[in-house]
KEZAPA-901659 format. One record per residue (C-alpha): residue number from 1; residue in one letter; x, y, z. Coordinates in steps of 0.5 Angstrom, whole numbers. Example, Ala and Ser with C-alpha at 12.3 -4.5 7.8 and 13.67 -1.06 7.14 Angstrom:
% KEZAPA-901659
R|seq|type|px|py|pz
R|1|A|25|-9|16
R|2|S|27|-2|14
This chain:
% KEZAPA-901659
R|seq|type|px|py|pz
R|1|X|7|25|-139
R|2|X|7|23|-146
R|3|X|0|24|-150
R|4|X|-4|18|-153
R|5|X|-9|19|-159
R|6|X|-13|13|-162
R|7|X|-15|15|-170
R|8|X|-21|11|-172
R|9|X|-21|12|-180
R|10|X|-28|10|-183
R|11|X|-28|3|-186
R|12|X|-34|5|-190
R|13|X|-32|2|-197
R|14|X|-39|2|-200
R|15|X|-39|10|-200
R|16|X|-36|12|-206
R|17|X|-33|18|-208
R|18|X|-36|22|-214
R|19|X|-29|23|-217
R|20|X|-23|19|-217
R|21|X|-26|11|-217
R|22|X|-24|11|-210
R|23|X|-28|10|-203
R|24|X|-29|14|-196
R|25|X|-25|8|-193
R|26|X|-19|9|-198
R|27|X|-18|16|-197
R|28|X|-20|16|-189
R|29|X|-14|11|-189
R|30|X|-9|15|-192
R|31|X|-11|21|-188
R|32|X|-10|17|-182
R|33|X|-3|15|-184
R|34|X|-1|22|-185
R|35|X|-4|24|-179
R|36|X|-1|19|-175
R|37|X|6|20|-178
R|38|X|5|28|-176
R|39|X|3|26|-169
R|40|X|9|21|-168
R|41|X|14|27|-171
R|42|X|11|31|-165
R|43|X|12|26|-160
R|44|X|5|24|-159
R|45|X|4|16|-159
R|46|X|-1|13|-163
R|47|X|-6|7|-165
R|48|X|-10|6|-171
R|49|X|-16|2|-172
R|50|X|-20|2|-178
R|51|X|-22|-5|-181
R|52|X|-26|-7|-174
R|53|X|-32|-6|-171
R|54|X|-33|0|-167
R|55|X|-34|-4|-161
R|56|X|-27|-7|-162
R|57|X|-24|0|-164
R|58|X|-27|3|-158
R|59|X|-25|-2|-153
R|60|X|-18|-2|-156
R|61|X|-18|6|-155
R|62|X|-20|5|-148
R|63|X|-14|-1|-147
R|64|X|-9|4|-150
R|65|X|-11|9|-145
R|66|X|-12|14|-150
R|67|X|-13|22|-149
R|68|X|-17|23|-155
R|69|X|-21|18|-159
R|70|X|-21|21|-166
R|71|X|-26|18|-172
R|72|X|-24|21|-179
R|73|X|-29|21|-184
R|74|X|-32|25|-190
R|75|X|-39|26|-191
R|76|X|-44|26|-196
R|77|X|-51|29|-197
R|78|X|-54|32|-203
R|79|X|-48|33|-208
R|80|X|-48|41|-206
R|81|X|-47|42|-199
R|82|X|-39|42|-197
R|83|X|-35|44|-191
R|84|X|-32|41|-185
R|85|X|-37|38|-179
R|86|X|-34|36|-172
R|87|X|-38|32|-167
R|88|X|-37|32|-160
R|89|X|-41|29|-154
R|90|X|-43|36|-151
R|91|X|-44|43|-153
R|92|X|-41|46|-147
R|93|X|-35|50|-149
R|94|X|-32|48|-142
R|95|X|-32|41|-144
R|96|X|-26|37|-146
R|97|X|-29|34|-152
R|98|X|-31|41|-154
R|99|X|-25|44|-153
R|100|X|-21|39|-157
R|101|X|-26|39|-163
R|102|X|-25|47|-163
R|103|X|-18|46|-163
R|104|X|-18|41|-169
R|105|X|-24|45|-173
R|106|X|-20|52|-172
R|107|X|-14|49|-176
R|108|X|-18|44|-181
R|109|X|-24|48|-183
R|110|X|-20|54|-186
R|111|X|-16|49|-190
R|112|X|-22|45|-193
R|113|X|-26|48|-199
R|114|X|-33|48|-196
R|115|X|-36|54|-192
R|116|X|-42|50|-189
R|117|X|-38|48|-183
R|118|X|-40|47|-175
R|119|X|-38|44|-169
R|120|X|-44|40|-166
R|121|X|-46|36|-160
R|122|X|-48|29|-162
R|123|X|-48|24|-156
R|124|X|-52|19|-160
R|125|X|-46|17|-164
R|126|X|-43|10|-162
R|127|X|-36|13|-162
R|128|X|-38|19|-159
R|129|X|-41|16|-153
R|130|X|-37|10|-152
R|131|X|-30|11|-151
R|132|X|-27|13|-144
R|133|X|-23|19|-148
R|134|X|-26|25|-151
R|135|X|-28|24|-158
R|136|X|-27|29|-164
R|137|X|-31|26|-169
R|138|X|-29|29|-176
R|139|X|-32|30|-182
R|140|X|-27|33|-187
R|141|X|-32|35|-192
R|142|X|-37|32|-197
R|143|X|-34|27|-202
R|144|X|-41|27|-206
R|145|X|-39|34|-209
R|146|X|-34|32|-215
R|147|X|-29|38|-214
R|148|X|-29|37|-207
R|149|X|-28|29|-207
R|150|X|-22|31|-212
R|151|X|-19|36|-207
R|152|X|-19|31|-201
R|153|X|-16|26|-205
R|154|X|-10|31|-207
R|155|X|-10|34|-200
R|156|X|-10|28|-196
R|157|X|-3|29|-193
R|158|X|-5|37|-192
R|159|X|-11|34|-188
R|160|X|-7|29|-184
R|161|X|-3|35|-182
R|162|X|-8|40|-180
R|163|X|-12|34|-176
R|164|X|-5|33|-172
R|165|X|-4|40|-171
R|166|X|-11|41|-168
R|167|X|-10|35|-164
R|168|X|-3|37|-161
R|169|X|-6|44|-159
R|170|X|-12|40|-156
R|171|X|-7|36|-152
R|172|X|-2|42|-150
R|173|X|4|39|-155
R|174|X|8|42|-159
R|175|X|6|41|-166
R|176|X|13|39|-170
R|177|X|12|41|-178
R|178|X|15|36|-183
R|179|X|22|38|-185
R|180|X|22|39|-192
R|181|X|29|37|-193
R|182|X|29|31|-189
R|183|X|30|24|-193
R|184|X|26|18|-191
R|185|X|28|13|-186
R|186|X|31|7|-189
R|187|X|27|1|-189
R|188|X|29|-5|-185
R|189|X|35|-8|-188
R|190|X|36|-3|-193
R|191|X|42|2|-193
R|192|X|38|8|-194
R|193|X|43|11|-200
R|194|X|38|10|-205
R|195|X|32|8|-207
R|196|X|31|1|-209
R|197|X|24|1|-213
R|198|X|21|-4|-208
R|199|X|15|-4|-204
R|200|X|15|-6|-196
R|201|X|8|-8|-193
R|202|X|9|-7|-185
R|203|X|4|-10|-180
R|204|X|3|-5|-174
R|205|X|-2|-4|-169
R|206|X|1|2|-166
R|207|X|7|7|-166
R|208|X|11|10|-160
R|209|X|17|15|-159
R|210|X|19|11|-152
R|211|X|21|4|-153
R|212|X|19|2|-146
R|213|X|12|4|-148
R|214|X|12|0|-154
R|215|X|14|-6|-151
R|216|X|9|-6|-145
R|217|X|4|-4|-151
R|218|X|6|-11|-155
R|219|X|4|-15|-149
R|220|X|-2|-12|-148
R|221|X|-4|-13|-155
R|222|X|-2|-20|-155
R|223|X|-7|-21|-149
R|224|X|-12|-18|-153
R|225|X|-11|-21|-160
R|226|X|-9|-17|-166
R|227|X|-16|-15|-168
R|228|X|-13|-7|-169
R|229|X|-7|-9|-174
R|230|X|-6|-4|-180
R|231|X|-1|-4|-186
R|232|X|3|1|-188
R|233|X|6|1|-195
R|234|X|13|4|-195
R|235|X|17|5|-202
R|236|X|24|4|-201
């Protein structure tokens, strides 16, 4: 059976980074996009919601029948603390949410620069308690530490890949590492023989490895409205 993940990157545009003139929303959107691509490559179906209310995102996650609900954030505290924090509904180590959180933590925490790291029960968070699916709420590291903020910006792809790797482990799906020798899939209408220097902006609400599932979900989305559409930027 195909597994499904709902990614819910931060939309907190007011949370500025201490390096790089950027925000939590921008960087978490980048991380989610890399994660989305990695999950699709590994035959996991994905839906991404960012610039919508948490209630709408949780409802969309439920409608999507997600196996895991995954908010992606970066943290802020005192300009000193640094490390990966992951929240789940229960600290019961036999619970599905804790097991999924630990699967992501085990690959992401060693990758991030900080050492103040833990998995914490946090049922009070809206996106932890509300979705039907177990939540893996990720705080990648702390963006109010300049060196860490710089690291996050420069390692968005690696972070997305690590999150995807952990999610695949939690879902008992084989994670497929990126093919460093592969070429980009040509954009619609292009031959793919060489880059043109154009930029295409694709509006999406999800991505699927099975066409029939995509068609079924399109009908569901049209009934719901397009509140969770997202834009991907493609260089061609």
